[in-house]
PyMOL Python script that loads the backbone (N, CA, C, O; Angstrom):
from pymol import cmd

cmd.read_pdbstr("""\
ATOM      1  N   UNK A   1     176.166 171.501 283.926  1.00  0.00           N
ATOM      2  CA  UNK A   1     174.631 171.417 283.708  1.00  0.00           C
ATOM      3  C   UNK A   1     173.919 172.530 283.281  1.00  0.00           C
ATOM      4  O   UNK A   1     174.844 173.335 283.388  1.00  0.00           O
ATOM      5  N   UNK A   2     172.790 173.336 282.794  1.00  0.00           N
ATOM      6  CA  UNK A   2     172.489 174.047 282.938  1.00  0.00           C
ATOM      7  C   UNK A   2     170.721 173.623 282.656  1.00  0.00           C
ATOM      8  O   UNK A   2     170.463 172.815 281.764  1.00  0.00           O
ATOM      9  N   UNK A   3     169.938 174.051 283.234  1.00  0.00           N
ATOM     10  CA  UNK A   3     167.940 174.356 283.408  1.00  0.00           C
ATOM     11  C   UNK A   3     167.991 175.602 282.838  1.00  0.00           C
ATOM     12  O   UNK A   3     168.632 176.594 283.184  1.00  0.00           O
ATOM     13  N   UNK A   4     167.196 175.422 281.871  1.00  0.00           N
ATOM     14  CA  UNK A   4     166.552 176.649 281.057  1.00  0.00           C
ATOM     15  C   UNK A   4     165.319 176.361 281.206  1.00  0.00           C
ATOM     16  O   UNK A   4     164.939 175.277 280.765  1.00  0.00           O
ATOM     17  N   UNK A   5     164.193 177.412 281.984  1.00  0.00           N
ATOM     18  CA  UNK A   5     162.807 177.855 281.693  1.00  0.00           C
ATOM     19  C   UNK A   5     162.426 178.965 280.978  1.00  0.00           C
ATOM     20  O   UNK A   5     162.965 180.069 281.057  1.00  0.00           O
ATOM     21  N   UNK A   6     161.482 178.664 280.270  1.00  0.00           N
ATOM     22  CA  UNK A   6     160.571 180.001 279.706  1.00  0.00           C
ATOM     23  C   UNK A   6     159.587 179.887 279.988  1.00  0.00           C
ATOM     24  O   UNK A   6     158.988 178.813 280.044  1.00  0.00           O
ATOM     25  N   UNK A   7     159.007 181.324 280.327  1.00  0.00           N
ATOM     26  CA  UNK A   7     157.317 181.645 280.896  1.00  0.00           C
ATOM     27  C   UNK A   7     156.957 181.977 280.061  1.00  0.00           C
ATOM     28  O   UNK A   7     157.923 181.956 279.298  1.00  0.00           O
ATOM     29  N   UNK A   8     156.083 182.353 279.512  1.00  0.00           N
ATOM     30  CA  UNK A   8     154.906 183.482 278.448  1.00  0.00           C
ATOM     31  C   UNK A   8     153.456 182.893 279.080  1.00  0.00           C
ATOM     32  O   UNK A   8     152.985 181.804 279.408  1.00  0.00           O
ATOM     33  N   UNK A   9     153.041 184.344 279.040  1.00  0.00           N
ATOM     34  CA  UNK A   9     151.727 184.693 279.340  1.00  0.00           C
ATOM     35  C   UNK A   9     151.236 184.814 278.045  1.00  0.00           C
ATOM     36  O   UNK A   9     151.732 185.707 277.357  1.00  0.00           O
ATOM     37  N   UNK A  10     149.923 183.749 277.315  1.00  0.00           N
ATOM     38  CA  UNK A  10     149.522 184.520 276.048  1.00  0.00           C
ATOM     39  C   UNK A  10     148.050 185.001 276.230  1.00  0.00           C
ATOM     40  O   UNK A  10     147.532 184.911 277.343  1.00  0.00           O
ATOM     41  N   UNK A  11     147.573 185.353 275.496  1.00  0.00           N
ATOM     42  CA  UNK A  11     146.040 185.697 275.005  1.00  0.00           C
ATOM     43  C   UNK A  11     145.555 185.364 273.909  1.00  0.00           C
ATOM     44  O   UNK A  11     146.127 185.781 272.901  1.00  0.00           O
ATOM     45  N   UNK A  12     144.554 184.656 273.788  1.00  0.00           N
ATOM     46  CA  UNK A  12     144.101 183.863 272.389  1.00  0.00           C
ATOM     47  C   UNK A  12     142.761 184.820 272.403  1.00  0.00           C
ATOM     48  O   UNK A  12     141.762 184.738 273.117  1.00  0.00           O
ATOM     49  N   UNK A  13     143.133 185.873 271.233  1.00  0.00           N
ATOM     50  CA  UNK A  13     142.156 186.868 271.295  1.00  0.00           C
ATOM     51  C   UNK A  13     140.844 185.720 270.974  1.00  0.00           C
ATOM     52  O   UNK A  13     139.911 185.404 271.713  1.00  0.00           O
ATOM     53  N   UNK A  14     141.237 185.168 269.340  1.00  0.00           N
ATOM     54  CA  UNK A  14     139.973 184.152 269.056  1.00  0.00           C
ATOM     55  C   UNK A  14     139.197 182.932 269.607  1.00  0.00           C
ATOM     56  O   UNK A  14     138.658 182.053 268.934  1.00  0.00           O
ATOM     57  N   UNK A  15     139.231 183.024 270.741  1.00  0.00           N
ATOM     58  CA  UNK A  15     139.337 181.867 271.512  1.00  0.00           C
ATOM     59  C   UNK A  15     137.537 181.819 272.123  1.00  0.00           C
ATOM     60  O   UNK A  15     137.109 182.838 272.665  1.00  0.00           O
ATOM     61  N   UNK A  16     136.985 181.088 272.036  1.00  0.00           N
ATOM     62  CA  UNK A  16     135.674 181.565 272.449  1.00  0.00           C
ATOM     63  C   UNK A  16     135.158 180.664 273.559  1.00  0.00           C
ATOM     64  O   UNK A  16     134.155 180.919 274.226  1.00  0.00           O
ATOM     65  N   UNK A  17     136.064 179.393 273.728  1.00  0.00           N
ATOM     66  CA  UNK A  17     135.392 177.972 274.400  1.00  0.00           C
ATOM     67  C   UNK A  17     137.077 177.494 274.849  1.00  0.00           C
ATOM     68  O   UNK A  17     138.144 177.564 274.239  1.00  0.00           O
ATOM     69  N   UNK A  18     136.721 177.029 276.108  1.00  0.00           N
ATOM     70  CA  UNK A  18     137.858 175.784 276.772  1.00  0.00           C
ATOM     71  C   UNK A  18     138.372 175.420 275.439  1.00  0.00           C
ATOM     72  O   UNK A  18     139.551 175.596 275.130  1.00  0.00           O
ATOM     73  N   UNK A  19     137.191 174.741 274.382  1.00  0.00           N
ATOM     74  CA  UNK A  19     137.851 173.725 273.464  1.00  0.00           C
ATOM     75  C   UNK A  19     138.382 174.216 272.207  1.00  0.00           C
ATOM     76  O   UNK A  19     138.977 173.529 271.377  1.00  0.00           O
ATOM     77  N   UNK A  20     138.134 175.413 272.129  1.00  0.00           N
ATOM     78  CA  UNK A  20     139.286 176.705 271.078  1.00  0.00           C
ATOM     79  C   UNK A  20     140.307 177.017 272.009  1.00  0.00           C
ATOM     80  O   UNK A  20     140.986 177.985 271.666  1.00  0.00           O
ATOM     81  N   UNK A  21     140.589 176.539 272.981  1.00  0.00           N
ATOM     82  CA  UNK A  21     141.786 177.070 273.335  1.00  0.00           C
ATOM     83  C   UNK A  21     142.586 176.304 273.039  1.00  0.00           C
ATOM     84  O   UNK A  21     143.418 176.496 272.153  1.00  0.00           O
ATOM     85  N   UNK A  22     142.449 174.885 273.997  1.00  0.00           N
ATOM     86  CA  UNK A  22     143.052 173.549 273.928  1.00  0.00           C
ATOM     87  C   UNK A  22     143.266 173.402 272.522  1.00  0.00           C
ATOM     88  O   UNK A  22     144.486 173.239 272.556  1.00  0.00           O
ATOM     89  N   UNK A  23     142.963 173.341 271.302  1.00  0.00           N
ATOM     90  CA  UNK A  23     143.592 173.663 270.251  1.00  0.00           C
ATOM     91  C   UNK A  23     144.338 174.634 269.470  1.00  0.00           C
ATOM     92  O   UNK A  23     144.854 174.386 268.380  1.00  0.00           O
ATOM     93  N   UNK A  24     144.381 175.964 270.189  1.00  0.00           N
ATOM     94  CA  UNK A  24     145.780 176.252 269.958  1.00  0.00           C
ATOM     95  C   UNK A  24     147.058 176.379 270.762  1.00  0.00           C
ATOM     96  O   UNK A  24     148.161 176.901 270.599  1.00  0.00           O
ATOM     97  N   UNK A  25     146.301 175.520 271.911  1.00  0.00           N
ATOM     98  CA  UNK A  25     147.725 175.105 272.706  1.00  0.00           C
ATOM     99  C   UNK A  25     148.250 173.988 272.413  1.00  0.00           C
ATOM    100  O   UNK A  25     149.476 173.884 272.453  1.00  0.00           O
ATOM    101  N   UNK A  26     147.320 172.741 272.001  1.00  0.00           N
ATOM    102  CA  UNK A  26     147.941 171.577 271.711  1.00  0.00           C
ATOM    103  C   UNK A  26     148.827 171.792 270.521  1.00  0.00           C
ATOM    104  O   UNK A  26     149.860 171.191 270.225  1.00  0.00           O
ATOM    105  N   UNK A  27     148.397 172.481 270.082  1.00  0.00           N
ATOM    106  CA  UNK A  27     149.325 172.763 268.245  1.00  0.00           C
ATOM    107  C   UNK A  27     150.394 173.054 268.614  1.00  0.00           C
ATOM    108  O   UNK A  27     151.273 172.267 268.261  1.00  0.00           O
ATOM    109  N   UNK A  28     150.945 174.545 269.662  1.00  0.00           N
ATOM    110  CA  UNK A  28     151.399 174.815 269.819  1.00  0.00           C
ATOM    111  C   UNK A  28     152.636 173.933 271.016  1.00  0.00           C
ATOM    112  O   UNK A  28     153.845 174.157 271.069  1.00  0.00           O
ATOM    113  N   UNK A  29     152.123 173.277 271.569  1.00  0.00           N
ATOM    114  CA  UNK A  29     153.138 171.911 272.309  1.00  0.00           C
ATOM    115  C   UNK A  29     153.660 171.050 271.734  1.00  0.00           C
ATOM    116  O   UNK A  29     154.804 170.650 271.951  1.00  0.00           O
ATOM    117  N   UNK A  30     152.603 170.476 270.597  1.00  0.00           N
ATOM    118  CA  UNK A  30     153.765 169.706 269.465  1.00  0.00           C
ATOM    119  C   UNK A  30     154.766 170.600 268.188  1.00  0.00           C
ATOM    120  O   UNK A  30     155.885 170.186 267.886  1.00  0.00           O
ATOM    121  N   UNK A  31     154.412 171.317 267.816  1.00  0.00           N
ATOM    122  CA  UNK A  31     155.135 171.864 267.011  1.00  0.00           C
ATOM    123  C   UNK A  31     156.628 172.160 268.283  1.00  0.00           C
ATOM    124  O   UNK A  31     157.702 171.582 268.114  1.00  0.00           O
ATOM    125  N   UNK A  32     156.486 172.732 268.986  1.00  0.00           N
ATOM    126  CA  UNK A  32     157.555 173.210 270.010  1.00  0.00           C
ATOM    127  C   UNK A  32     158.600 171.650 269.872  1.00  0.00           C
ATOM    128  O   UNK A  32     159.723 171.438 269.414  1.00  0.00           O
ATOM    129  N   UNK A  33     157.531 170.764 270.536  1.00  0.00           N
ATOM    130  CA  UNK A  33     158.451 169.665 270.739  1.00  0.00           C
ATOM    131  C   UNK A  33     159.243 168.681 270.017  1.00  0.00           C
ATOM    132  O   UNK A  33     160.269 168.022 270.184  1.00  0.00           O
ATOM    133  N   UNK A  34     158.113 168.904 268.929  1.00  0.00           N
ATOM    134  CA  UNK A  34     158.852 168.598 267.396  1.00  0.00           C
ATOM    135  C   UNK A  34     160.260 169.374 266.964  1.00  0.00           C
ATOM    136  O   UNK A  34     161.362 168.881 266.725  1.00  0.00           O
ATOM    137  N   UNK A  35     159.896 170.549 266.953  1.00  0.00           N
ATOM    138  CA  UNK A  35     160.932 171.146 266.536  1.00  0.00           C
ATOM    139  C   UNK A  35     162.385 171.887 267.355  1.00  0.00           C
ATOM    140  O   UNK A  35     163.392 172.307 266.786  1.00  0.00           O
ATOM    141  N   UNK A  36     162.111 171.879 268.788  1.00  0.00           N
ATOM    142  CA  UNK A  36     162.999 172.268 269.450  1.00  0.00           C
ATOM    143  C   UNK A  36     163.228 171.357 270.527  1.00  0.00           C
ATOM    144  O   UNK A  36     163.767 171.848 271.519  1.00  0.00           O
ATOM    145  N   UNK A  37     162.879 169.880 270.565  1.00  0.00           N
ATOM    146  CA  UNK A  37     162.852 168.873 271.728  1.00  0.00           C
ATOM    147  C   UNK A  37     163.053 169.712 273.206  1.00  0.00           C
ATOM    148  O   UNK A  37     164.041 169.595 273.930  1.00  0.00           O
ATOM    149  N   UNK A  38     162.140 170.387 273.412  1.00  0.00           N
ATOM    150  CA  UNK A  38     161.681 170.877 274.929  1.00  0.00           C
ATOM    151  C   UNK A  38     160.836 170.297 275.380  1.00  0.00           C
ATOM    152  O   UNK A  38     160.106 169.687 274.600  1.00  0.00           O
ATOM    153  N   UNK A  39     160.512 170.221 277.097  1.00  0.00           N
ATOM    154  CA  UNK A  39     159.860 169.747 277.240  1.00  0.00           C
ATOM    155  C   UNK A  39     158.411 171.251 277.379  1.00  0.00           C
ATOM    156  O   UNK A  39     159.071 172.271 277.183  1.00  0.00           O
ATOM    157  N   UNK A  40     157.536 171.504 277.513  1.00  0.00           N
ATOM    158  CA  UNK A  40     156.081 172.329 277.367  1.00  0.00           C
ATOM    159  C   UNK A  40     154.914 171.596 278.508  1.00  0.00           C
ATOM    160  O   UNK A  40     154.608 170.406 278.443  1.00  0.00           O
ATOM    161  N   UNK A  41     154.374 172.520 279.496  1.00  0.00           N
ATOM    162  CA  UNK A  41     153.164 172.650 279.904  1.00  0.00           C
ATOM    163  C   UNK A  41     152.642 174.026 280.351  1.00  0.00           C
ATOM    164  O   UNK A  41     153.174 175.125 280.508  1.00  0.00           O
ATOM    165  N   UNK A  42     151.448 173.563 280.488  1.00  0.00           N
ATOM    166  CA  UNK A  42     149.879 174.497 280.563  1.00  0.00           C
ATOM    167  C   UNK A  42     150.521 174.864 282.317  1.00  0.00           C
ATOM    168  O   UNK A  42     150.775 173.762 282.803  1.00  0.00           O
ATOM    169  N   UNK A  43     150.802 175.842 283.223  1.00  0.00           N
ATOM    170  CA  UNK A  43     150.919 176.512 284.551  1.00  0.00           C
ATOM    171  C   UNK A  43     150.090 177.009 285.224  1.00  0.00           C
ATOM    172  O   UNK A  43     150.285 176.991 286.440  1.00  0.00           O
ATOM    173  N   UNK A  44     148.863 177.633 284.700  1.00  0.00           N
ATOM    174  CA  UNK A  44     148.213 178.836 284.580  1.00  0.00           C
ATOM    175  C   UNK A  44     147.137 179.311 283.774  1.00  0.00           C
ATOM    176  O   UNK A  44     147.172 179.429 282.549  1.00  0.00           O
ATOM    177  N   UNK A  45     146.073 179.606 284.607  1.00  0.00           N
ATOM    178  CA  UNK A  45     144.925 179.913 283.892  1.00  0.00           C
ATOM    179  C   UNK A  45     144.001 178.754 283.569  1.00  0.00           C
ATOM    180  O   UNK A  45     143.132 179.016 282.737  1.00  0.00           O
ATOM    181  N   UNK A  46     144.019 177.517 284.065  1.00  0.00           N
ATOM    182  CA  UNK A  46     143.323 176.566 283.365  1.00  0.00           C
ATOM    183  C   UNK A  46     141.716 177.029 282.959  1.00  0.00           C
ATOM    184  O   UNK A  46     141.264 176.911 281.820  1.00  0.00           O
ATOM    185  N   UNK A  47     141.242 177.369 283.683  1.00  0.00           N
ATOM    186  CA  UNK A  47     139.588 177.424 283.355  1.00  0.00           C
ATOM    187  C   UNK A  47     139.443 178.510 282.788  1.00  0.00           C
ATOM    188  O   UNK A  47     138.256 178.833 282.838  1.00  0.00           O
ATOM    189  N   UNK A  48     140.429 179.686 281.954  1.00  0.00           N
ATOM    190  CA  UNK A  48     140.191 180.757 281.223  1.00  0.00           C
ATOM    191  C   UNK A  48     140.152 180.645 280.113  1.00  0.00           C
ATOM    192  O   UNK A  48     141.156 180.000 279.809  1.00  0.00           O
ATOM    193  N   UNK A  49     139.362 180.976 278.884  1.00  0.00           N
ATOM    194  CA  UNK A  49     139.055 180.902 277.542  1.00  0.00           C
ATOM    195  C   UNK A  49     140.240 181.141 276.902  1.00  0.00           C
ATOM    196  O   UNK A  49     140.831 180.187 276.397  1.00  0.00           O
ATOM    197  N   UNK A  50     140.725 182.330 276.830  1.00  0.00           N
ATOM    198  CA  UNK A  50     141.442 183.410 276.533  1.00  0.00           C
ATOM    199  C   UNK A  50     143.073 183.773 276.969  1.00  0.00           C
ATOM    200  O   UNK A  50     143.802 184.536 276.336  1.00  0.00           O
ATOM    201  N   UNK A  51     143.424 183.064 278.145  1.00  0.00           N
ATOM    202  CA  UNK A  51     144.558 183.251 279.032  1.00  0.00           C
ATOM    203  C   UNK A  51     145.261 181.722 278.835  1.00  0.00           C
ATOM    204  O   UNK A  51     144.823 180.623 278.496  1.00  0.00           O
ATOM    205  N   UNK A  52     146.269 182.121 279.137  1.00  0.00           N
ATOM    206  CA  UNK A  52     146.934 180.745 279.378  1.00  0.00           C
ATOM    207  C   UNK A  52     148.278 181.042 280.074  1.00  0.00           C
ATOM    208  O   UNK A  52     148.494 182.222 279.795  1.00  0.00           O
ATOM    209  N   UNK A  53     149.322 180.575 280.854  1.00  0.00           N
ATOM    210  CA  UNK A  53     150.789 180.696 281.087  1.00  0.00           C
ATOM    211  C   UNK A  53     151.276 179.649 280.935  1.00  0.00           C
ATOM    212  O   UNK A  53     150.945 178.811 281.774  1.00  0.00           O
ATOM    213  N   UNK A  54     152.192 179.229 279.913  1.00  0.00           N
ATOM    214  CA  UNK A  54     153.216 178.199 279.624  1.00  0.00           C
ATOM    215  C   UNK A  54     154.710 177.858 280.160  1.00  0.00           C
ATOM    216  O   UNK A  54     155.637 178.667 280.158  1.00  0.00           O
ATOM    217  N   UNK A  55     154.778 176.575 280.599  1.00  0.00           N
ATOM    218  CA  UNK A  55     156.097 176.849 281.108  1.00  0.00           C
ATOM    219  C   UNK A  55     157.321 176.029 279.113  1.00  0.00           C
ATOM    220  O   UNK A  55     157.097 175.424 278.065  1.00  0.00           O
ATOM    221  N   UNK A  56     158.212 176.523 279.703  1.00  0.00           N
ATOM    222  CA  UNK A  56     159.219 175.799 278.484  1.00  0.00           C
ATOM    223  C   UNK A  56     160.271 175.552 279.615  1.00  0.00           C
ATOM    224  O   UNK A  56     160.689 176.272 280.522  1.00  0.00           O
ATOM    225  N   UNK A  57     160.592 174.047 279.162  1.00  0.00           N
ATOM    226  CA  UNK A  57     162.084 173.940 279.847  1.00  0.00           C
ATOM    227  C   UNK A  57     163.172 172.970 278.797  1.00  0.00           C
ATOM    228  O   UNK A  57     162.844 172.237 277.864  1.00  0.00           O
ATOM    229  N   UNK A  58     164.612 173.281 279.352  1.00  0.00           N
ATOM    230  CA  UNK A  58     165.541 172.567 278.388  1.00  0.00           C
ATOM    231  C   UNK A  58     166.623 172.553 278.983  1.00  0.00           C
ATOM    232  O   UNK A  58     167.066 173.625 279.394  1.00  0.00           O
ATOM    233  N   UNK A  59     167.112 171.736 279.126  1.00  0.00           N
ATOM    234  CA  UNK A  59     168.487 171.085 279.947  1.00  0.00           C
ATOM    235  C   UNK A  59     169.612 170.931 278.890  1.00  0.00           C
ATOM    236  O   UNK A  59     169.535 170.380 277.791  1.00  0.00           O
ATOM    237  N   UNK A  60     170.734 171.576 279.503  1.00  0.00           N
ATOM    238  CA  UNK A  60     171.790 171.107 278.088  1.00  0.00           C
ATOM    239  C   UNK A  60     172.748 171.484 279.163  1.00  0.00           C
ATOM    240  O   UNK A  60     172.611 172.165 280.179  1.00  0.00           O
ATOM    241  N   UNK A  61     174.538 170.352 278.250  1.00  0.00           N
ATOM    242  CA  UNK A  61     175.849 170.943 279.023  1.00  0.00           C
ATOM    243  C   UNK A  61     175.883 172.286 279.117  1.00  0.00           C
ATOM    244  O   UNK A  61     175.954 172.663 280.287  1.00  0.00           O
ATOM    245  N   UNK A  62     175.858 173.139 278.320  1.00  0.00           N
ATOM    246  CA  UNK A  62     176.018 174.818 278.170  1.00  0.00           C
ATOM    247  C   UNK A  62     175.432 175.578 278.238  1.00  0.00           C
ATOM    248  O   UNK A  62     174.378 175.561 277.603  1.00  0.00           O
ATOM    249  N   UNK A  63     175.747 176.608 278.991  1.00  0.00           N
ATOM    250  CA  UNK A  63     174.850 177.592 279.210  1.00  0.00           C
ATOM    251  C   UNK A  63     174.621 178.328 277.934  1.00  0.00           C
ATOM    252  O   UNK A  63     173.454 178.636 277.693  1.00  0.00           O
ATOM    253  N   UNK A  64     175.361 178.594 277.248  1.00  0.00           N
ATOM    254  CA  UNK A  64     175.071 179.146 276.024  1.00  0.00           C
ATOM    255  C   UNK A  64     173.912 178.536 274.948  1.00  0.00           C
ATOM    256  O   UNK A  64     173.197 179.335 274.342  1.00  0.00           O
ATOM    257  N   UNK A  65     173.758 176.995 274.734  1.00  0.00           N
ATOM    258  CA  UNK A  65     172.921 176.800 273.763  1.00  0.00           C
ATOM    259  C   UNK A  65     171.896 176.543 274.698  1.00  0.00           C
ATOM    260  O   UNK A  65     170.897 176.242 274.046  1.00  0.00           O
ATOM    261  N   UNK A  66     171.675 176.518 275.802  1.00  0.00           N
ATOM    262  CA  UNK A  66     170.280 176.584 276.152  1.00  0.00           C
ATOM    263  C   UNK A  66     169.633 177.879 276.048  1.00  0.00           C
ATOM    264  O   UNK A  66     168.507 178.182 275.655  1.00  0.00           O
ATOM    265  N   UNK A  67     170.874 178.773 276.613  1.00  0.00           N
ATOM    266  CA  UNK A  67     170.063 180.707 275.780  1.00  0.00           C
ATOM    267  C   UNK A  67     169.629 180.942 274.484  1.00  0.00           C
ATOM    268  O   UNK A  67     168.799 181.803 274.193  1.00  0.00           O
ATOM    269  N   UNK A  68     170.296 180.026 273.524  1.00  0.00           N
ATOM    270  CA  UNK A  68     170.326 180.374 272.170  1.00  0.00           C
ATOM    271  C   UNK A  68     168.775 179.595 272.157  1.00  0.00           C
ATOM    272  O   UNK A  68     167.805 180.279 271.830  1.00  0.00           O
ATOM    273  N   UNK A  69     168.584 178.187 272.513  1.00  0.00           N
ATOM    274  CA  UNK A  69     167.484 177.341 272.287  1.00  0.00           C
ATOM    275  C   UNK A  69     166.327 178.160 272.622  1.00  0.00           C
ATOM    276  O   UNK A  69     165.461 178.492 271.813  1.00  0.00           O
ATOM    277  N   UNK A  70     166.364 178.513 274.042  1.00  0.00           N
ATOM    278  CA  UNK A  70     165.352 179.427 274.155  1.00  0.00           C
ATOM    279  C   UNK A  70     165.038 180.664 273.461  1.00  0.00           C
ATOM    280  O   UNK A  70     163.908 180.773 272.986  1.00  0.00           O
ATOM    281  N   UNK A  71     165.759 181.481 273.352  1.00  0.00           N
ATOM    282  CA  UNK A  71     165.287 182.811 272.506  1.00  0.00           C
ATOM    283  C   UNK A  71     165.259 182.039 270.706  1.00  0.00           C
ATOM    284  O   UNK A  71     164.942 182.801 269.793  1.00  0.00           O
ATOM    285  N   UNK A  72     165.497 181.017 270.471  1.00  0.00           N
ATOM    286  CA  UNK A  72     164.949 180.399 269.613  1.00  0.00           C
ATOM    287  C   UNK A  72     163.373 180.678 269.850  1.00  0.00           C
ATOM    288  O   UNK A  72     162.725 181.721 269.931  1.00  0.00           O
ATOM    289  N   UNK A  73     163.125 179.697 269.903  1.00  0.00           N
ATOM    290  CA  UNK A  73     161.727 179.153 271.162  1.00  0.00           C
ATOM    291  C   UNK A  73     161.171 180.476 270.741  1.00  0.00           C
ATOM    292  O   UNK A  73     160.649 180.694 269.648  1.00  0.00           O
ATOM    293  N   UNK A  74     161.363 181.495 271.888  1.00  0.00           N
ATOM    294  CA  UNK A  74     160.870 182.683 271.986  1.00  0.00           C
ATOM    295  C   UNK A  74     160.354 183.235 270.579  1.00  0.00           C
ATOM    296  O   UNK A  74     159.205 183.158 270.144  1.00  0.00           O
ATOM    297  N   UNK A  75     161.342 183.744 270.039  1.00  0.00           N
ATOM    298  CA  UNK A  75     161.083 184.191 268.766  1.00  0.00           C
ATOM    299  C   UNK A  75     160.225 183.359 268.040  1.00  0.00           C
ATOM    300  O   UNK A  75     159.253 184.000 267.642  1.00  0.00           O
ATOM    301  N   UNK A  76     160.201 181.956 267.649  1.00  0.00           N
ATOM    302  CA  UNK A  76     159.172 181.260 267.113  1.00  0.00           C
ATOM    303  C   UNK A  76     157.896 181.916 267.376  1.00  0.00           C
ATOM    304  O   UNK A  76     157.165 182.443 266.537  1.00  0.00           O
ATOM    305  N   UNK A  77     157.694 181.816 268.752  1.00  0.00           N
ATOM    306  CA  UNK A  77     156.216 181.986 269.579  1.00  0.00           C
ATOM    307  C   UNK A  77     155.653 183.204 269.187  1.00  0.00           C
ATOM    308  O   UNK A  77     154.603 183.482 268.607  1.00  0.00           O
ATOM    309  N   UNK A  78     156.406 183.747 269.547  1.00  0.00           N
ATOM    310  CA  UNK A  78     156.553 185.910 268.802  1.00  0.00           C
ATOM    311  C   UNK A  78     155.589 185.940 268.298  1.00  0.00           C
ATOM    312  O   UNK A  78     154.510 186.428 268.634  1.00  0.00           O
ATOM    313  N   UNK A  79     156.091 185.101 266.929  1.00  0.00           N
ATOM    314  CA  UNK A  79     155.696 185.368 265.330  1.00  0.00           C
ATOM    315  C   UNK A  79     154.456 184.805 264.764  1.00  0.00           C
ATOM    316  O   UNK A  79     154.194 184.866 263.563  1.00  0.00           O
ATOM    317  N   UNK A  80     153.383 184.030 266.014  1.00  0.00           N
ATOM    318  CA  UNK A  80     152.404 183.466 265.557  1.00  0.00           C
ATOM    319  C   UNK A  80     151.158 184.454 265.599  1.00  0.00           C
ATOM    320  O   UNK A  80     150.781 185.164 266.532  1.00  0.00           O
ATOM    321  N   UNK A  81     150.732 184.330 264.575  1.00  0.00           N
ATOM    322  CA  UNK A  81     149.128 184.984 264.940  1.00  0.00           C
ATOM    323  C   UNK A  81     147.654 184.487 265.676  1.00  0.00           C
ATOM    324  O   UNK A  81     146.721 185.286 265.757  1.00  0.00           O
ATOM    325  N   UNK A  82     147.566 183.388 266.091  1.00  0.00           N
ATOM    326  CA  UNK A  82     147.436 182.423 266.923  1.00  0.00           C
ATOM    327  C   UNK A  82     146.929 183.146 268.177  1.00  0.00           C
ATOM    328  O   UNK A  82     145.711 183.154 268.353  1.00  0.00           O
ATOM    329  N   UNK A  83     147.499 183.582 268.815  1.00  0.00           N
ATOM    330  CA  UNK A  83     148.009 184.462 270.452  1.00  0.00           C
ATOM    331  C   UNK A  83     148.609 185.480 270.197  1.00  0.00           C
ATOM    332  O   UNK A  83     149.054 185.552 269.051  1.00  0.00           O
ATOM    333  N   UNK A  84     148.870 186.708 271.185  1.00  0.00           N
ATOM    334  CA  UNK A  84     149.596 187.354 271.669  1.00  0.00           C
ATOM    335  C   UNK A  84     150.402 187.028 273.010  1.00  0.00           C
ATOM    336  O   UNK A  84     149.864 186.625 274.041  1.00  0.00           O
ATOM    337  N   UNK A  85     151.536 187.220 272.875  1.00  0.00           N
ATOM    338  CA  UNK A  85     152.258 187.093 274.273  1.00  0.00           C
ATOM    339  C   UNK A  85     152.501 188.343 275.075  1.00  0.00           C
ATOM    340  O   UNK A  85     153.298 189.216 274.731  1.00  0.00           O
ATOM    341  N   UNK A  86     151.740 188.378 276.205  1.00  0.00           N
ATOM    342  CA  UNK A  86     151.450 189.644 277.055  1.00  0.00           C
ATOM    343  C   UNK A  86     152.455 189.572 278.495  1.00  0.00           C
ATOM    344  O   UNK A  86     152.468 190.533 279.264  1.00  0.00           O
ATOM    345  N   UNK A  87     153.057 188.672 278.689  1.00  0.00           N
ATOM    346  CA  UNK A  87     154.279 188.688 279.703  1.00  0.00           C
ATOM    347  C   UNK A  87     155.348 187.874 279.535  1.00  0.00           C
ATOM    348  O   UNK A  87     154.875 186.778 279.234  1.00  0.00           O
ATOM    349  N   UNK A  88     156.405 187.814 279.560  1.00  0.00           N
ATOM    350  CA  UNK A  88     157.345 186.266 279.478  1.00  0.00           C
ATOM    351  C   UNK A  88     158.849 186.485 280.239  1.00  0.00           C
ATOM    352  O   UNK A  88     159.509 187.515 280.095  1.00  0.00           O
ATOM    353  N   UNK A  89     159.176 185.599 280.881  1.00  0.00           N
ATOM    354  CA  UNK A  89     160.222 185.608 281.479  1.00  0.00           C
ATOM    355  C   UNK A  89     161.519 184.462 281.411  1.00  0.00           C
ATOM    356  O   UNK A  89     161.216 183.326 281.775  1.00  0.00           O
ATOM    357  N   UNK A  90     162.505 184.622 281.104  1.00  0.00           N
ATOM    358  CA  UNK A  90     163.657 183.535 281.070  1.00  0.00           C
ATOM    359  C   UNK A  90     164.348 183.517 282.546  1.00  0.00           C
ATOM    360  O   UNK A  90     164.581 184.514 283.230  1.00  0.00           O
ATOM    361  N   UNK A  91     164.689 181.841 282.964  1.00  0.00           N
ATOM    362  CA  UNK A  91     165.667 181.868 284.316  1.00  0.00           C
ATOM    363  C   UNK A  91     166.569 180.782 283.755  1.00  0.00           C
ATOM    364  O   UNK A  91     166.269 180.033 282.825  1.00  0.00           O
ATOM    365  N   UNK A  92     167.632 180.787 284.386  1.00  0.00           N
ATOM    366  CA  UNK A  92     168.696 179.714 284.367  1.00  0.00           C
ATOM    367  C   UNK A  92     169.235 179.176 285.556  1.00  0.00           C
ATOM    368  O   UNK A  92     169.862 179.748 286.448  1.00  0.00           O
ATOM    369  N   UNK A  93     168.887 177.940 285.437  1.00  0.00           N
ATOM    370  CA  UNK A  93     169.901 177.664 287.159  1.00  0.00           C
ATOM    371  C   UNK A  93     171.536 176.595 286.304  1.00  0.00           C
ATOM    372  O   UNK A  93     172.457 176.199 287.019  1.00  0.00           O
TER     373      UNK A  93
END
""", "prot")
cmd.dss("prot")
cmd.show_as("cartoon", "prot")
cmd.util.cbc("prot")
cmd.orient("prot")
């Protein structure tokens, strides 16, 4: 069994309030859950308007499947115009 975690830190340039930030994050979370069947949570910078740290987790039987799936998730997130990824890390257990 392999557990994979992708941590991304994003900058939301067009956000001028927590409400606007939440709209972007909720849209992101819903799409990731529906398209990739992963767990998603906001981990840090909860009170910042333009910054967030997101954790994305996936569990599977094979390391290669978990790794490929998280890479696809990262590629999907990296192509968004709503925010900019300023830092990321992958971790597998």
